[in-house]
FIZA-414476 format. One record per residue (C-alpha): y, x, z; residue number from 1; chain; residue in one letter. Coordinates in nm, 4 decimals, padded with zeros to 6 digits, always signed. Each point is the difference from the previous one (the first is absolute). Layout:
<r><Y>Y</Y><X>X</X><Z>Z</Z><nr>NUM</nr><kette>A</kette><rest>A</rest></r>
...
***
This chain:
<r><Y>-00.0203</Y><X>-00.0248</X><Z>-00.0073</Z><nr>1</nr><kette>A</kette><rest>X</rest></r>
<r><Y>+00.3475</Y><X>+00.1239</X><Z>-00.0868</Z><nr>2</nr><kette>A</kette><rest>X</rest></r>
<r><Y>+00.3121</Y><X>-00.0847</X><Z>+00.2531</Z><nr>3</nr><kette>A</kette><rest>X</rest></r>
<r><Y>+00.3260</Y><X>+00.0173</X><Z>-00.1657</Z><nr>4</nr><kette>A</kette><rest>X</rest></r>
<r><Y>+00.2856</Y><X>+00.0245</X><Z>+00.2393</Z><nr>5</nr><kette>A</kette><rest>X</rest></r>
<r><Y>+00.2452</Y><X>-00.2282</X><Z>-00.0767</Z><nr>6</nr><kette>A</kette><rest>X</rest></r>
<r><Y>+00.3518</Y><X>+00.0408</X><Z>+00.1474</Z><nr>7</nr><kette>A</kette><rest>X</rest></r>
<r><Y>+00.1389</Y><X>-00.3845</X><Z>+00.0012</Z><nr>8</nr><kette>A</kette><rest>X</rest></r>
<r><Y>+00.3532</Y><X>-00.0945</X><Z>+00.0721</Z><nr>9</nr><kette>A</kette><rest>X</rest></r>
<r><Y>+00.2009</Y><X>-00.3590</X><Z>-00.0036</Z><nr>10</nr><kette>A</kette><rest>X</rest></r>
<r><Y>+00.3474</Y><X>-00.0444</X><Z>+00.0207</Z><nr>11</nr><kette>A</kette><rest>X</rest></r>
<r><Y>+00.1600</Y><X>-00.2424</X><Z>+00.2594</Z><nr>12</nr><kette>A</kette><rest>X</rest></r>
<r><Y>-00.0642</Y><X>-00.3625</X><Z>-00.1287</Z><nr>13</nr><kette>A</kette><rest>X</rest></r>
<r><Y>-00.2944</Y><X>+00.0488</X><Z>-00.2465</Z><nr>14</nr><kette>A</kette><rest>X</rest></r>
<r><Y>-00.3139</Y><X>-00.1895</X><Z>+00.0681</Z><nr>15</nr><kette>A</kette><rest>X</rest></r>
<r><Y>-00.2917</Y><X>+00.1558</X><Z>+00.1074</Z><nr>16</nr><kette>A</kette><rest>X</rest></r>
<r><Y>-00.2633</Y><X>+00.0143</X><Z>-00.2231</Z><nr>17</nr><kette>A</kette><rest>X</rest></r>
<r><Y>-00.1656</Y><X>+00.3621</X><Z>+00.0217</Z><nr>18</nr><kette>A</kette><rest>X</rest></r>
<r><Y>-00.3155</Y><X>-00.1229</X><Z>+00.1467</Z><nr>19</nr><kette>A</kette><rest>X</rest></r>
<r><Y>-00.0472</Y><X>-00.2580</X><Z>-00.2978</Z><nr>20</nr><kette>A</kette><rest>X</rest></r>
<r><Y>+00.0912</Y><X>+00.2660</X><Z>-00.2736</Z><nr>21</nr><kette>A</kette><rest>X</rest></r>
<r><Y>-00.2170</Y><X>+00.2917</X><Z>+00.1035</Z><nr>22</nr><kette>A</kette><rest>X</rest></r>
<r><Y>-00.2906</Y><X>-00.2444</X><Z>+00.0311</Z><nr>23</nr><kette>A</kette><rest>X</rest></r>
<r><Y>+00.0285</Y><X>-00.1223</X><Z>-00.3670</Z><nr>24</nr><kette>A</kette><rest>X</rest></r>
<r><Y>+00.0876</Y><X>+00.3852</X><Z>-00.0597</Z><nr>25</nr><kette>A</kette><rest>X</rest></r>
<r><Y>-00.3497</Y><X>+00.1071</X><Z>+00.1701</Z><nr>26</nr><kette>A</kette><rest>X</rest></r>
<r><Y>-00.2062</Y><X>-00.2534</X><Z>-00.2358</Z><nr>27</nr><kette>A</kette><rest>X</rest></r>
<r><Y>+00.1635</Y><X>+00.0736</X><Z>-00.3352</Z><nr>28</nr><kette>A</kette><rest>X</rest></r>
<r><Y>-00.0719</Y><X>+00.4168</X><Z>+00.0776</Z><nr>29</nr><kette>A</kette><rest>X</rest></r>
<r><Y>-00.3418</Y><X>-00.0571</X><Z>+00.1623</Z><nr>30</nr><kette>A</kette><rest>X</rest></r>
<r><Y>-00.1971</Y><X>+00.2050</X><Z>-00.2761</Z><nr>31</nr><kette>A</kette><rest>X</rest></r>
<r><Y>+00.1786</Y><X>+00.2894</X><Z>+00.1516</Z><nr>32</nr><kette>A</kette><rest>X</rest></r>
<r><Y>-00.1266</Y><X>-00.0650</X><Z>+00.3466</Z><nr>33</nr><kette>A</kette><rest>X</rest></r>
<r><Y>+00.3645</Y><X>+00.0175</X><Z>+00.0957</Z><nr>34</nr><kette>A</kette><rest>X</rest></r>
<r><Y>+00.1491</Y><X>-00.1098</X><Z>+00.3333</Z><nr>35</nr><kette>A</kette><rest>X</rest></r>
<r><Y>+00.3763</Y><X>-00.0200</X><Z>+00.1309</Z><nr>36</nr><kette>A</kette><rest>X</rest></r>
<r><Y>+00.0949</Y><X>+00.1394</X><Z>+00.3040</Z><nr>37</nr><kette>A</kette><rest>X</rest></r>
<r><Y>+00.3321</Y><X>-00.1975</X><Z>+00.0805</Z><nr>38</nr><kette>A</kette><rest>X</rest></r>
<r><Y>+00.3280</Y><X>+00.1420</X><Z>+00.2011</Z><nr>39</nr><kette>A</kette><rest>X</rest></r>
<r><Y>+00.2165</Y><X>-00.2751</X><Z>+00.0080</Z><nr>40</nr><kette>A</kette><rest>X</rest></r>
<r><Y>+00.3839</Y><X>+00.0432</X><Z>+00.0830</Z><nr>41</nr><kette>A</kette><rest>X</rest></r>
<r><Y>+00.2751</Y><X>-00.2865</X><Z>+00.0245</Z><nr>42</nr><kette>A</kette><rest>X</rest></r>
<r><Y>+00.3635</Y><X>+00.1168</X><Z>-00.0369</Z><nr>43</nr><kette>A</kette><rest>X</rest></r>
<r><Y>+00.2648</Y><X>-00.1541</X><Z>+00.1721</Z><nr>44</nr><kette>A</kette><rest>X</rest></r>
<r><Y>+00.3100</Y><X>-00.2021</X><Z>-00.1205</Z><nr>45</nr><kette>A</kette><rest>X</rest></r>
<r><Y>+00.1921</Y><X>+00.3222</X><Z>+00.0153</Z><nr>46</nr><kette>A</kette><rest>X</rest></r>
<r><Y>-00.2536</Y><X>+00.2341</X><Z>-00.1712</Z><nr>47</nr><kette>A</kette><rest>X</rest></r>
<r><Y>-00.0092</Y><X>-00.2661</X><Z>-00.2771</Z><nr>48</nr><kette>A</kette><rest>X</rest></r>
<r><Y>+00.3696</Y><X>-00.0277</X><Z>-00.0251</Z><nr>49</nr><kette>A</kette><rest>X</rest></r>
<r><Y>+00.0060</Y><X>+00.3990</X><Z>-00.0664</Z><nr>50</nr><kette>A</kette><rest>X</rest></r>
<r><Y>-00.2674</Y><X>-00.0160</X><Z>-00.2536</Z><nr>51</nr><kette>A</kette><rest>X</rest></r>
<r><Y>+00.0331</Y><X>-00.3174</X><Z>-00.2112</Z><nr>52</nr><kette>A</kette><rest>X</rest></r>
<r><Y>+00.4033</Y><X>-00.0556</X><Z>+00.0563</Z><nr>53</nr><kette>A</kette><rest>X</rest></r>
<r><Y>+00.1246</Y><X>-00.3745</X><Z>+00.0818</Z><nr>54</nr><kette>A</kette><rest>X</rest></r>
<r><Y>-00.1537</Y><X>-00.1768</X><Z>-00.2895</Z><nr>55</nr><kette>A</kette><rest>X</rest></r>
<r><Y>-00.4076</Y><X>+00.0478</X><Z>+00.1185</Z><nr>56</nr><kette>A</kette><rest>X</rest></r>
<r><Y>-00.0788</Y><X>+00.1475</X><Z>-00.3185</Z><nr>57</nr><kette>A</kette><rest>X</rest></r>
<r><Y>-00.1376</Y><X>+00.3538</X><Z>-00.0959</Z><nr>58</nr><kette>A</kette><rest>X</rest></r>
<r><Y>+00.1999</Y><X>+00.1680</X><Z>-00.2918</Z><nr>59</nr><kette>A</kette><rest>X</rest></r>
<r><Y>-00.2272</Y><X>+00.1523</X><Z>-00.2766</Z><nr>60</nr><kette>A</kette><rest>X</rest></r>
<r><Y>+00.2506</Y><X>+00.1152</X><Z>-00.2220</Z><nr>61</nr><kette>A</kette><rest>X</rest></r>
<r><Y>+00.3033</Y><X>+00.2086</X><Z>-00.0080</Z><nr>62</nr><kette>A</kette><rest>X</rest></r>
<r><Y>-00.1209</Y><X>+00.3125</X><Z>+00.1748</Z><nr>63</nr><kette>A</kette><rest>X</rest></r>
<r><Y>-00.0354</Y><X>+00.3624</X><Z>-00.1447</Z><nr>64</nr><kette>A</kette><rest>X</rest></r>
<r><Y>-00.1917</Y><X>+00.0667</X><Z>-00.2861</Z><nr>65</nr><kette>A</kette><rest>X</rest></r>
<r><Y>-00.0657</Y><X>+00.3817</X><Z>+00.1245</Z><nr>66</nr><kette>A</kette><rest>X</rest></r>
<r><Y>+00.0794</Y><X>+00.1039</X><Z>+00.3858</Z><nr>67</nr><kette>A</kette><rest>X</rest></r>
<r><Y>-00.1517</Y><X>+00.2382</X><Z>+00.2332</Z><nr>68</nr><kette>A</kette><rest>X</rest></r>
<r><Y>-00.2494</Y><X>-00.1070</X><Z>+00.2523</Z><nr>69</nr><kette>A</kette><rest>X</rest></r>
<r><Y>-00.0599</Y><X>+00.2132</X><Z>+00.3410</Z><nr>70</nr><kette>A</kette><rest>X</rest></r>
<r><Y>-00.3679</Y><X>+00.0115</X><Z>+00.0275</Z><nr>71</nr><kette>A</kette><rest>X</rest></r>
<r><Y>-00.1531</Y><X>+00.0653</X><Z>+00.3396</Z><nr>72</nr><kette>A</kette><rest>X</rest></r>
<r><Y>-00.2774</Y><X>+00.2324</X><Z>+00.0044</Z><nr>73</nr><kette>A</kette><rest>X</rest></r>
<r><Y>-00.2300</Y><X>-00.1531</X><Z>+00.2294</Z><nr>74</nr><kette>A</kette><rest>X</rest></r>
<r><Y>+00.0252</Y><X>-00.2067</X><Z>+00.3162</Z><nr>75</nr><kette>A</kette><rest>X</rest></r>
<r><Y>+00.0126</Y><X>+00.3305</X><Z>+00.1931</Z><nr>76</nr><kette>A</kette><rest>X</rest></r>
<r><Y>+00.2161</Y><X>+00.1745</X><Z>-00.1785</Z><nr>77</nr><kette>A</kette><rest>X</rest></r>
<r><Y>+00.4040</Y><X>-00.0717</X><Z>+00.0237</Z><nr>78</nr><kette>A</kette><rest>X</rest></r>
<r><Y>+00.1022</Y><X>+00.1906</X><Z>-00.3388</Z><nr>79</nr><kette>A</kette><rest>X</rest></r>
<r><Y>+00.0848</Y><X>-00.1820</X><Z>-00.2741</Z><nr>80</nr><kette>A</kette><rest>X</rest></r>
<r><Y>-00.0271</Y><X>+00.1233</X><Z>-00.3742</Z><nr>81</nr><kette>A</kette><rest>X</rest></r>
<r><Y>+00.2058</Y><X>-00.1775</X><Z>-00.2803</Z><nr>82</nr><kette>A</kette><rest>X</rest></r>
<r><Y>-00.2064</Y><X>-00.1915</X><Z>-00.2615</Z><nr>83</nr><kette>A</kette><rest>X</rest></r>
<r><Y>+00.2053</Y><X>-00.1409</X><Z>-00.3424</Z><nr>84</nr><kette>A</kette><rest>X</rest></r>
<r><Y>-00.1295</Y><X>-00.3318</X><Z>-00.0837</Z><nr>85</nr><kette>A</kette><rest>X</rest></r>
<r><Y>+00.0850</Y><X>-00.1822</X><Z>-00.2622</Z><nr>86</nr><kette>A</kette><rest>X</rest></r>
<r><Y>+00.0249</Y><X>-00.3926</X><Z>-00.0472</Z><nr>87</nr><kette>A</kette><rest>X</rest></r>
<r><Y>+00.1683</Y><X>-00.1370</X><Z>-00.3366</Z><nr>88</nr><kette>A</kette><rest>X</rest></r>
<r><Y>+00.0000</Y><X>-00.3759</X><Z>+00.1431</Z><nr>89</nr><kette>A</kette><rest>X</rest></r>
<r><Y>+00.2068</Y><X>+00.1457</X><Z>+00.2643</Z><nr>90</nr><kette>A</kette><rest>X</rest></r>
<r><Y>-00.1834</Y><X>-00.2516</X><Z>+00.2220</Z><nr>91</nr><kette>A</kette><rest>X</rest></r>
<r><Y>+00.0048</Y><X>+00.2922</X><Z>+00.3191</Z><nr>92</nr><kette>A</kette><rest>X</rest></r>
<r><Y>+00.3092</Y><X>-00.2028</X><Z>+00.1230</Z><nr>93</nr><kette>A</kette><rest>X</rest></r>
<r><Y>+00.1659</Y><X>+00.1010</X><Z>+00.3000</Z><nr>94</nr><kette>A</kette><rest>X</rest></r>
<r><Y>-00.1639</Y><X>-00.2903</X><Z>+00.1708</Z><nr>95</nr><kette>A</kette><rest>X</rest></r>
<r><Y>-00.3246</Y><X>+00.0913</X><Z>-00.1289</Z><nr>96</nr><kette>A</kette><rest>X</rest></r>
<r><Y>+00.0744</Y><X>+00.3728</X><Z>+00.1624</Z><nr>97</nr><kette>A</kette><rest>X</rest></r>
<r><Y>+00.0732</Y><X>-00.1666</X><Z>+00.3394</Z><nr>98</nr><kette>A</kette><rest>X</rest></r>
<r><Y>-00.3154</Y><X>-00.1627</X><Z>+00.0175</Z><nr>99</nr><kette>A</kette><rest>X</rest></r>
<r><Y>-00.2457</Y><X>+00.2386</X><Z>-00.1298</Z><nr>100</nr><kette>A</kette><rest>X</rest></r>
<r><Y>+00.1844</Y><X>+00.3388</X><Z>+00.1597</Z><nr>101</nr><kette>A</kette><rest>X</rest></r>
<r><Y>-00.2290</Y><X>+00.0320</X><Z>+00.2898</Z><nr>102</nr><kette>A</kette><rest>X</rest></r>
<r><Y>-00.3373</Y><X>-00.0863</X><Z>-00.1523</Z><nr>103</nr><kette>A</kette><rest>X</rest></r>
<r><Y>-00.0540</Y><X>+00.2263</X><Z>-00.2794</Z><nr>104</nr><kette>A</kette><rest>X</rest></r>
<r><Y>-00.2373</Y><X>+00.2854</X><Z>-00.0152</Z><nr>105</nr><kette>A</kette><rest>X</rest></r>
<r><Y>-00.2466</Y><X>-00.1204</X><Z>+00.2609</Z><nr>106</nr><kette>A</kette><rest>X</rest></r>
<r><Y>-00.2433</Y><X>-00.1833</X><Z>-00.2201</Z><nr>107</nr><kette>A</kette><rest>X</rest></r>
<r><Y>-00.1583</Y><X>-00.3140</X><Z>-00.0032</Z><nr>108</nr><kette>A</kette><rest>X</rest></r>
<r><Y>+00.2144</Y><X>-00.3276</X><Z>-00.1782</Z><nr>109</nr><kette>A</kette><rest>X</rest></r>
<r><Y>+00.3343</Y><X>-00.0788</X><Z>+00.1241</Z><nr>110</nr><kette>A</kette><rest>X</rest></r>
<r><Y>+00.0703</Y><X>-00.3675</X><Z>-00.0396</Z><nr>111</nr><kette>A</kette><rest>X</rest></r>
<r><Y>+00.3445</Y><X>-00.1488</X><Z>+00.0883</Z><nr>112</nr><kette>A</kette><rest>X</rest></r>
<r><Y>+00.0262</Y><X>-00.4237</X><Z>-00.0060</Z><nr>113</nr><kette>A</kette><rest>X</rest></r>
<r><Y>+00.3643</Y><X>-00.0789</X><Z>-00.0653</Z><nr>114</nr><kette>A</kette><rest>X</rest></r>
<r><Y>+00.0942</Y><X>-00.3499</X><Z>-00.0573</Z><nr>115</nr><kette>A</kette><rest>X</rest></r>
<r><Y>+00.1240</Y><X>+00.0481</X><Z>-00.4009</Z><nr>116</nr><kette>A</kette><rest>X</rest></r>
<r><Y>+00.1266</Y><X>+00.2651</X><Z>-00.2605</Z><nr>117</nr><kette>A</kette><rest>X</rest></r>
<r><Y>+00.3108</Y><X>+00.0507</X><Z>-00.2068</Z><nr>118</nr><kette>A</kette><rest>X</rest></r>
<r><Y>-00.0695</Y><X>-00.0573</X><Z>-00.2784</Z><nr>119</nr><kette>A</kette><rest>X</rest></r>
<r><Y>-00.3340</Y><X>-00.1785</X><Z>+00.0503</Z><nr>120</nr><kette>A</kette><rest>X</rest></r>
<r><Y>-00.3004</Y><X>+00.1244</X><Z>-00.1737</Z><nr>121</nr><kette>A</kette><rest>X</rest></r>
<r><Y>-00.2774</Y><X>-00.2102</X><Z>-00.1909</Z><nr>122</nr><kette>A</kette><rest>X</rest></r>
<r><Y>-00.2716</Y><X>+00.1325</X><Z>+00.2250</Z><nr>123</nr><kette>A</kette><rest>X</rest></r>
<r><Y>+00.1488</Y><X>-00.0600</X><Z>+00.3378</Z><nr>124</nr><kette>A</kette><rest>X</rest></r>
<r><Y>-00.0508</Y><X>+00.3492</X><Z>+00.1003</Z><nr>125</nr><kette>A</kette><rest>X</rest></r>
<r><Y>+00.0461</Y><X>+00.3850</X><Z>-00.0758</Z><nr>126</nr><kette>A</kette><rest>X</rest></r>
<r><Y>-00.1560</Y><X>+00.2811</X><Z>+00.0607</Z><nr>127</nr><kette>A</kette><rest>X</rest></r>
<r><Y>+00.2190</Y><X>+00.3158</X><Z>-00.0521</Z><nr>128</nr><kette>A</kette><rest>X</rest></r>
<r><Y>-00.2229</Y><X>+00.2930</X><Z>-00.1043</Z><nr>129</nr><kette>A</kette><rest>X</rest></r>
<r><Y>+00.2034</Y><X>+00.3614</X><Z>-00.1009</Z><nr>130</nr><kette>A</kette><rest>X</rest></r>
<r><Y>-00.2470</Y><X>+00.2650</X><Z>-00.0573</Z><nr>131</nr><kette>A</kette><rest>X</rest></r>
<r><Y>-00.2352</Y><X>+00.1128</X><Z>+00.2726</Z><nr>132</nr><kette>A</kette><rest>X</rest></r>
<r><Y>+00.3040</Y><X>+00.1242</X><Z>+00.2079</Z><nr>133</nr><kette>A</kette><rest>X</rest></r>
<r><Y>+00.0551</Y><X>-00.3582</X><Z>+00.1592</Z><nr>134</nr><kette>A</kette><rest>X</rest></r>
<r><Y>-00.2652</Y><X>-00.2496</X><Z>+00.1396</Z><nr>135</nr><kette>A</kette><rest>X</rest></r>
<r><Y>+00.0263</Y><X>-00.3086</X><Z>-00.2065</Z><nr>136</nr><kette>A</kette><rest>X</rest></r>
<r><Y>+00.2253</Y><X>-00.2363</X><Z>+00.2053</Z><nr>137</nr><kette>A</kette><rest>X</rest></r>
<r><Y>-00.1151</Y><X>-00.3930</X><Z>-00.0520</Z><nr>138</nr><kette>A</kette><rest>X</rest></r>
<r><Y>+00.2929</Y><X>-00.2604</X><Z>+00.0532</Z><nr>139</nr><kette>A</kette><rest>X</rest></r>
<r><Y>-00.1385</Y><X>-00.3831</X><Z>+00.0300</Z><nr>140</nr><kette>A</kette><rest>X</rest></r>
<r><Y>+00.3027</Y><X>-00.2684</X><Z>-00.0973</Z><nr>141</nr><kette>A</kette><rest>X</rest></r>
<r><Y>-00.1742</Y><X>-00.2519</X><Z>+00.2517</Z><nr>142</nr><kette>A</kette><rest>X</rest></r>
<r><Y>+00.1715</Y><X>-00.2907</X><Z>-00.1551</Z><nr>143</nr><kette>A</kette><rest>X</rest></r>
<r><Y>-00.1991</Y><X>+00.0756</X><Z>-00.3164</Z><nr>144</nr><kette>A</kette><rest>X</rest></r>
<r><Y>-00.3026</Y><X>+00.0831</X><Z>+00.1975</Z><nr>145</nr><kette>A</kette><rest>X</rest></r>
<r><Y>-00.0340</Y><X>-00.2981</X><Z>+00.1642</Z><nr>146</nr><kette>A</kette><rest>X</rest></r>
<r><Y>+00.0950</Y><X>-00.2092</X><Z>-00.3069</Z><nr>147</nr><kette>A</kette><rest>X</rest></r>
<r><Y>-00.2887</Y><X>+00.1552</X><Z>-00.1985</Z><nr>148</nr><kette>A</kette><rest>X</rest></r>
<r><Y>-00.2344</Y><X>-00.0547</X><Z>+00.2967</Z><nr>149</nr><kette>A</kette><rest>X</rest></r>
<r><Y>+00.0864</Y><X>-00.3641</X><Z>+00.0015</Z><nr>150</nr><kette>A</kette><rest>X</rest></r>
<r><Y>-00.0807</Y><X>-00.0024</X><Z>-00.3678</Z><nr>151</nr><kette>A</kette><rest>X</rest></r>
<r><Y>-00.2921</Y><X>+00.1626</X><Z>-00.0378</Z><nr>152</nr><kette>A</kette><rest>X</rest></r>
<r><Y>-00.1538</Y><X>-00.1918</X><Z>+00.3375</Z><nr>153</nr><kette>A</kette><rest>X</rest></r>
<r><Y>-00.0279</Y><X>+00.3140</X><Z>+00.1543</Z><nr>154</nr><kette>A</kette><rest>X</rest></r>
<r><Y>-00.1864</Y><X>+00.1740</X><Z>-00.2602</Z><nr>155</nr><kette>A</kette><rest>X</rest></r>
<r><Y>+00.2801</Y><X>+00.2915</X><Z>-00.0851</Z><nr>156</nr><kette>A</kette><rest>X</rest></r>
<r><Y>+00.2685</Y><X>+00.1528</X><Z>+00.1270</Z><nr>157</nr><kette>A</kette><rest>X</rest></r>
<r><Y>+00.2733</Y><X>+00.2632</X><Z>-00.0353</Z><nr>158</nr><kette>A</kette><rest>X</rest></r>
<r><Y>-00.1686</Y><X>+00.2733</X><Z>+00.2419</Z><nr>159</nr><kette>A</kette><rest>X</rest></r>
<r><Y>-00.3421</Y><X>+00.0238</X><Z>-00.1794</Z><nr>160</nr><kette>A</kette><rest>X</rest></r>
<r><Y>+00.1879</Y><X>+00.0803</X><Z>-00.3929</Z><nr>161</nr><kette>A</kette><rest>X</rest></r>
<r><Y>+00.2308</Y><X>+00.2324</X><Z>+00.1937</Z><nr>162</nr><kette>A</kette><rest>X</rest></r>
<r><Y>-00.2491</Y><X>+00.1942</X><Z>+00.1404</Z><nr>163</nr><kette>A</kette><rest>X</rest></r>
<r><Y>-00.1778</Y><X>+00.0368</X><Z>-00.3092</Z><nr>164</nr><kette>A</kette><rest>X</rest></r>
<r><Y>+00.3300</Y><X>+00.1558</X><Z>-00.0853</Z><nr>165</nr><kette>A</kette><rest>X</rest></r>
<r><Y>-00.0031</Y><X>+00.2450</X><Z>+00.2551</Z><nr>166</nr><kette>A</kette><rest>X</rest></r>
<r><Y>-00.3377</Y><X>+00.1175</X><Z>-00.1108</Z><nr>167</nr><kette>A</kette><rest>X</rest></r>
<r><Y>+00.1376</Y><X>+00.0646</X><Z>-00.3726</Z><nr>168</nr><kette>A</kette><rest>X</rest></r>
<r><Y>-00.0917</Y><X>-00.3017</X><Z>-00.1946</Z><nr>169</nr><kette>A</kette><rest>X</rest></r>
<r><Y>+00.2025</Y><X>-00.1188</X><Z>-00.2642</Z><nr>170</nr><kette>A</kette><rest>X</rest></r>
<r><Y>+00.1209</Y><X>-00.3659</X><Z>-00.0301</Z><nr>171</nr><kette>A</kette><rest>X</rest></r>
<r><Y>-00.2266</Y><X>-00.1762</X><Z>-00.2991</Z><nr>172</nr><kette>A</kette><rest>X</rest></r>
<r><Y>+00.0586</Y><X>-00.3151</X><Z>-00.1955</Z><nr>173</nr><kette>A</kette><rest>X</rest></r>
<r><Y>-00.3713</Y><X>-00.1469</X><Z>-00.0021</Z><nr>174</nr><kette>A</kette><rest>X</rest></r>
<r><Y>-00.0201</Y><X>-00.3116</X><Z>+00.1930</Z><nr>175</nr><kette>A</kette><rest>X</rest></r>
<r><Y>-00.2263</Y><X>-00.0237</X><Z>+00.3525</Z><nr>176</nr><kette>A</kette><rest>X</rest></r>
<r><Y>+00.0223</Y><X>+00.3095</X><Z>+00.1035</Z><nr>177</nr><kette>A</kette><rest>X</rest></r>
<r><Y>+00.1793</Y><X>+00.1561</X><Z>+00.3130</Z><nr>178</nr><kette>A</kette><rest>X</rest></r>
<r><Y>+00.2558</Y><X>+00.2421</X><Z>-00.2097</Z><nr>179</nr><kette>A</kette><rest>X</rest></r>
<r><Y>+00.1319</Y><X>-00.2468</X><Z>-00.2489</Z><nr>180</nr><kette>A</kette><rest>X</rest></r>
<r><Y>+00.3788</Y><X>+00.0825</X><Z>+00.0069</Z><nr>181</nr><kette>A</kette><rest>X</rest></r>
<r><Y>+00.1335</Y><X>-00.3910</X><Z>+00.0017</Z><nr>182</nr><kette>A</kette><rest>X</rest></r>
<r><Y>-00.1611</Y><X>-00.2697</X><Z>+00.1522</Z><nr>183</nr><kette>A</kette><rest>X</rest></r>
<r><Y>+00.0855</Y><X>-00.3617</X><Z>-00.1856</Z><nr>184</nr><kette>A</kette><rest>X</rest></r>
<r><Y>+00.1471</Y><X>-00.2885</X><Z>+00.1712</Z><nr>185</nr><kette>A</kette><rest>X</rest></r>
<r><Y>-00.3000</Y><X>-00.1618</X><Z>+00.0396</Z><nr>186</nr><kette>A</kette><rest>X</rest></r>
<r><Y>-00.1924</Y><X>+00.2742</X><Z>+00.1279</Z><nr>187</nr><kette>A</kette><rest>X</rest></r>
<r><Y>-00.2837</Y><X>-00.0499</X><Z>-00.1850</Z><nr>188</nr><kette>A</kette><rest>X</rest></r>
<r><Y>-00.0355</Y><X>+00.4300</X><Z>-00.1191</Z><nr>189</nr><kette>A</kette><rest>X</rest></r>
<r><Y>+00.0248</Y><X>+00.0680</X><Z>+00.3822</Z><nr>190</nr><kette>A</kette><rest>X</rest></r>
<r><Y>-00.3359</Y><X>+00.1761</X><Z>+00.0237</Z><nr>191</nr><kette>A</kette><rest>X</rest></r>
<r><Y>-00.0964</Y><X>+00.2615</X><Z>+00.1881</Z><nr>192</nr><kette>A</kette><rest>X</rest></r>
<r><Y>-00.3063</Y><X>+00.2133</X><Z>-00.1958</Z><nr>193</nr><kette>A</kette><rest>X</rest></r>
<r><Y>+00.0198</Y><X>+00.3489</X><Z>-00.0658</Z><nr>194</nr><kette>A</kette><rest>X</rest></r>
<r><Y>-00.1514</Y><X>+00.2088</X><Z>-00.2678</Z><nr>195</nr><kette>A</kette><rest>X</rest></r>
<r><Y>-00.2627</Y><X>+00.3202</X><Z>+00.0267</Z><nr>196</nr><kette>A</kette><rest>X</rest></r>
<r><Y>+00.2711</Y><X>+00.2003</X><Z>-00.1214</Z><nr>197</nr><kette>A</kette><rest>X</rest></r>
<r><Y>+00.2561</Y><X>-00.1050</X><Z>+00.2531</Z><nr>198</nr><kette>A</kette><rest>X</rest></r>
<r><Y>-00.2264</Y><X>+00.0714</X><Z>+00.2792</Z><nr>199</nr><kette>A</kette><rest>X</rest></r>
<r><Y>-00.0942</Y><X>+00.3375</X><Z>-00.1768</Z><nr>200</nr><kette>A</kette><rest>X</rest></r>
<r><Y>+00.3861</Y><X>-00.0108</X><Z>+00.0292</Z><nr>201</nr><kette>A</kette><rest>X</rest></r>
<r><Y>+00.0466</Y><X>-00.0460</X><Z>+00.3720</Z><nr>202</nr><kette>A</kette><rest>X</rest></r>
<r><Y>-00.2984</Y><X>+00.2153</X><Z>+00.1082</Z><nr>203</nr><kette>A</kette><rest>X</rest></r>
<r><Y>+00.1771</Y><X>+00.3037</X><Z>-00.2031</Z><nr>204</nr><kette>A</kette><rest>X</rest></r>
<r><Y>+00.3865</Y><X>-00.0668</X><Z>+00.1060</Z><nr>205</nr><kette>A</kette><rest>X</rest></r>
<r><Y>+00.1409</Y><X>+00.2484</X><Z>+00.2438</Z><nr>206</nr><kette>A</kette><rest>X</rest></r>
<r><Y>+00.0693</Y><X>-00.2435</X><Z>+00.2758</Z><nr>207</nr><kette>A</kette><rest>X</rest></r>
<r><Y>-00.3428</Y><X>-00.1023</X><Z>+00.0277</Z><nr>208</nr><kette>A</kette><rest>X</rest></r>
<r><Y>-00.0898</Y><X>+00.3855</X><Z>+00.0377</Z><nr>209</nr><kette>A</kette><rest>X</rest></r>
<r><Y>+00.2725</Y><X>-00.0002</X><Z>+00.2658</Z><nr>210</nr><kette>A</kette><rest>X</rest></r>
<r><Y>-00.1502</Y><X>-00.2607</X><Z>+00.1974</Z><nr>211</nr><kette>A</kette><rest>X</rest></r>
<r><Y>-00.3473</Y><X>+00.0861</X><Z>-00.0399</Z><nr>212</nr><kette>A</kette><rest>X</rest></r>
<r><Y>+00.0465</Y><X>+00.3734</X><Z>+00.1185</Z><nr>213</nr><kette>A</kette><rest>X</rest></r>
<r><Y>+00.1238</Y><X>-00.1366</X><Z>+00.3492</Z><nr>214</nr><kette>A</kette><rest>X</rest></r>
<r><Y>-00.1099</Y><X>-00.3687</X><Z>-00.0257</Z><nr>215</nr><kette>A</kette><rest>X</rest></r>
<r><Y>-00.3529</Y><X>-00.0272</X><Z>-00.0480</Z><nr>216</nr><kette>A</kette><rest>X</rest></r>
<r><Y>-00.1894</Y><X>-00.1115</X><Z>+00.2869</Z><nr>217</nr><kette>A</kette><rest>X</rest></r>
<r><Y>-00.3987</Y><X>+00.0093</X><Z>+00.0366</Z><nr>218</nr><kette>A</kette><rest>X</rest></r>
***
């Protein structure tokens, strides 16, 4: 069994659906014998305001397309090394950095539940992956997540799809599979299937290499 450490932060006022969302994720990735160990944190109103401002939305555009990130060198070492990072979509905004600045380079999944995105995305979530230097960061738009769970009668939410991105899976155009990019309004194409090729991609991902090194139990 592979235990994937998952650091989950919920901003003030957002409904907590973490247990249900991870139950679905465990079923989706059952072929990989993957289980999720969850460490959950709730931000206070002041902490939420410092990250999101007053509008309650996470800004996803307008950040720099190239910048330097001070990457920590291990938890026991206080030194940092400057690491050049590029993201042509400008998604590393001030709000995003405020959310993730203390959560990079410690392994596992880093997931933030926020009330909404600015601008909204069709998938209801976003996973930021910039090379292998910065851990993948998942943001779940809880408004969209709740809508999707309701429209699919609990078959599918946002988190499972975004975990697929965190492990290196791209969007696909096929219906009734996990990595379908855009779900139709009636959610009839909201499947959760993974192909053999997608399972192989996850097995060979850097993130899974990290978690299996110190997260595997007999």
